[in-house]
C-alpha positions in Angstrom: 87.1 121.0 230.1 84.8 120.4 233.2 81.7 121.7 232.6 81.6 121.5 236.2 84.5 124.1 236.7 82.4 126.7 235.6 79.4 126.1 238.2 78.3 129.4 240.9 80.9 131.6 238.7 79.1 134.2 237.3 80.4 134.5 233.3 81.9 137.3 232.1 80.5 138.4 228.5 82.9 141.2 227.3 85.9 138.6 228.3 84.6 135.7 225.7 83.4 139.1 223.0 86.9 141.3 222.7 89.6 138.4 224.2 93.0 140.1 223.4 94.9 139.4 220.3 98.7 138.6 220.8 100.6 140.2 217.5 104.1 140.2 216.0 104.3 143.1 213.5 108.1 142.9 211.5 107.3 147.0 210.2 110.2 148.9 209.1 108.6 151.9 209.6 107.6 153.0 212.5 104.6 155.3 211.0 103.3 152.7 209.5 103.6 150.8 212.2 101.8 153.0 214.4 99.0 153.5 212.0 98.1 149.5 212.5 98.4 149.8 216.4 95.8 152.7 215.9 93.7 151.3 212.5 93.5 147.9 215.2 92.3 150.1 218.4 90.0 151.8 215.8 88.5 148.1 214.9 87.4 147.7 218.5 90.1 144.9 218.8 92.4 144.5 221.9 95.9 143.7 221.1 98.9 143.1 222.8 101.5 144.0 219.8 105.1 143.4 219.2 106.4 145.4 217.2 110.5 144.8 215.8 112.0 146.4 212.3 113.7 144.2 211.1 114.0 139.8 209.9 116.6 139.0 212.3 114.6 139.8 215.5 111.1 138.4 213.7 113.1 135.0 213.4 113.8 135.1 217.2 110.6 136.8 218.9 108.8 134.1 216.9 111.7 131.2 217.3 111.3 132.5 221.8 107.7 131.6 221.3 107.0 135.2 222.6 103.6 136.3 220.5 
């Protein structure tokens, strides 16, 4: 990264301190998936969660590079 590329720009401390996490979540119970989402949110984590409920869907999404 070129150190001069940020010259003249105002740093955004919030962007550096709370990056979004991309998460592929394999869970067969939608209530448990929702519980995990709520716990991550309560912890202040910004997450982009893709929930799948089976092995085949998990492998497809993982292979597709969607997370």
